VEXLUMGU-218117 format. One line per 3 residues: number of its first residue (from 0); their letters; for each residue x negated, y, z negated of C-alpha. Coordinates in pm, 1 decimal. Layout:
REM residues N
NUM) A) X,Y,Z; ...
This chain:
REM residues 147
0) XXX) -1448.2,-1013.7,303.4; -1075.9,-991.6,170.8; -683.6,-861.5,345.5
3) XXX) -749.4,-1011.3,607.3; -1202.1,-1043.8,734.0; -1181.1,-697.9,587.6
6) XXX) -1539.1,-638.2,433.5; -1537.7,-531.8,51.6; -1656.3,-286.5,-15.5
9) XXX) -1656.1,-10.4,-345.4; -1307.8,136.7,-499.2; -1290.4,506.4,-405.3
12) XXX) -1275.0,689.8,-784.1; -911.7,942.7,-767.8; -1178.8,1285.6,-895.7
15) XXX) -1350.0,1141.7,-538.5; -951.5,1158.0,-337.4; -930.8,1522.9,-128.0
18) XXX) -612.3,1609.9,89.6; -683.1,1443.4,445.2; -859.0,1179.9,335.4
21) XXX) -779.0,906.3,498.2; -821.2,521.4,353.6; -951.0,267.2,602.9
24) XXX) -709.9,-20.1,764.9; -592.8,-249.9,665.1; -494.9,-576.7,865.4
27) XXX) -322.3,-915.8,754.2; -136.4,-1128.8,878.3; 210.5,-1246.3,609.0
30) XXX) 174.7,-1618.0,711.8; 448.0,-1840.6,591.0; 334.3,-1951.8,261.5
33) XXX) 265.8,-1565.9,159.6; 640.2,-1552.3,276.7; 797.5,-1808.4,73.3
36) XXX) 560.2,-1674.7,-222.9; 750.9,-1370.5,-187.9; 1090.1,-1482.6,-173.5
39) XXX) 1060.0,-1691.6,-450.2; 896.7,-1398.4,-641.5; 1190.3,-1216.5,-600.1
42) XXX) 1461.1,-1497.2,-632.9; 1599.7,-1453.9,-183.4; 1828.3,-1701.4,-206.9
45) XXX) 1940.9,-1692.9,151.3; 1765.8,-1864.0,483.8; 1791.0,-1565.3,677.2
48) XXX) 1432.7,-1557.0,621.3; 1267.2,-1861.6,639.8; 1491.5,-2039.8,940.6
51) XXX) 1425.1,-1706.1,1184.1; 1073.2,-1627.1,1055.4; 1121.4,-1232.7,983.8
54) XXX) 963.6,-1068.9,724.0; 1118.8,-892.9,474.2; 1074.6,-540.4,452.7
57) XXX) 1016.5,-577.0,140.0; 684.2,-845.6,129.5; 505.0,-572.2,375.1
60) XXX) 563.3,-255.3,156.8; 354.3,-460.5,-129.1; 101.7,-530.4,114.1
63) XXX) 22.8,-254.3,190.4; 53.2,-167.5,-157.3; -205.3,-414.6,-195.3
66) XXX) -423.2,-275.6,18.4; -403.2,30.5,-102.7; -480.5,-146.6,-452.9
69) XXX) -783.6,-241.5,-297.9; -918.8,83.8,-279.4; -828.3,311.3,-431.6
72) XXX) -950.2,319.7,-797.8; -733.6,492.2,-1072.0; -766.6,545.4,-1361.0
75) XXX) -521.8,381.4,-1658.7; -234.5,513.1,-1773.1; -146.5,564.7,-1400.8
78) XXX) 238.0,534.3,-1323.8; 364.4,428.7,-952.7; 644.7,755.7,-985.9
81) XXX) 805.1,694.5,-585.5; 787.4,570.7,-310.7; 1020.3,635.5,51.4
84) XXX) 944.3,393.9,328.4; 1132.4,366.9,687.0; 1137.6,-8.0,829.0
87) XXX) 1144.6,24.0,1222.8; 1108.5,-283.9,1366.2; 1133.8,-657.1,1236.4
90) XXX) 766.4,-828.3,1120.6; 771.0,-1189.5,1252.0; 474.5,-1501.9,1097.5
93) XXX) 330.4,-1436.0,1388.7; 213.3,-1055.3,1302.3; -72.2,-878.2,1254.6
96) XXX) 2.9,-528.0,1111.3; -217.0,-291.9,1004.4; -226.8,0.6,757.1
99) XXX) -299.0,353.1,777.8; -312.1,552.9,529.4; -430.9,895.9,432.5
102) XXX) -403.2,1152.0,72.6; -94.2,1368.6,140.8; -123.3,1568.4,-197.8
105) XXX) -350.6,1582.9,-508.2; -283.8,1882.6,-758.8; -326.8,1893.6,-1101.3
108) XXX) -2.2,1968.3,-1374.8; -97.4,2072.4,-1711.5; -229.2,1724.9,-1842.4
111) XXX) -119.8,1462.4,-1540.6; -242.0,1482.4,-1173.0; -89.0,1358.3,-800.8
114) XXX) -93.7,1186.6,-618.0; 68.1,1157.2,-309.3; -72.9,952.8,0.2
117) XXX) 122.2,871.4,346.5; 105.1,570.1,436.0; 171.2,407.4,820.2
120) XXX) 233.9,28.3,949.1; 143.4,-66.0,1312.7; 129.3,-456.3,1445.0
123) XXX) -93.6,-584.4,1664.6; 163.8,-435.9,2010.0; 73.6,-118.2,1823.3
126) XXX) 466.5,-61.1,1760.6; 566.3,144.7,1381.8; 670.3,-131.7,1146.1
129) XXX) 698.1,84.2,797.2; 635.1,434.4,781.5; 637.7,654.0,449.7
132) XXX) 474.0,789.4,168.2; 348.5,623.5,-215.7; 361.1,889.9,-478.0
135) XXX) 137.2,846.5,-835.2; 104.8,1032.2,-1166.5; -240.9,1000.3,-1334.8
138) XXX) -334.3,1078.0,-1608.2; -552.9,1440.6,-1658.0; -954.4,1338.2,-1622.7
141) XXX) -1147.7,1296.2,-1921.3; -1401.9,1571.7,-1915.2; -1704.8,1512.4,-2116.9
144) XXX) -1694.5,1747.7,-2399.0; -1945.7,1982.3,-2534.3; -1964.8,2031.9,-2911.5
């Protein structure tokens, strides 16, 4: 078990992904120790998150990206080239959030492949807390060459 009680499963290889493929939803809760570790990692010294119980928006995005990494097997040499996130409502340490992701673009460009994934994260009330997109550039798939 991992990621908030999700059953461990085999990652999906890039070669198996198609536009429209939905990554299995990932539910998680960011507890106070996880938020404190995130704040230390990014050097945040303000007490706003410690005193209010709010979760930094990018901590929510980081958790959603980590869940995505648990589900997709990206090739060595993959580069995370962009991300766009819009944060809709605050998340608190008492919230359970669920990340939903879907492949929105898969395209070959010469020796590289582009992969874009749309993401939506909802709280336990079904409210959208984050919406966005993340993109990757992957090296050309290794093809067996015939002699």
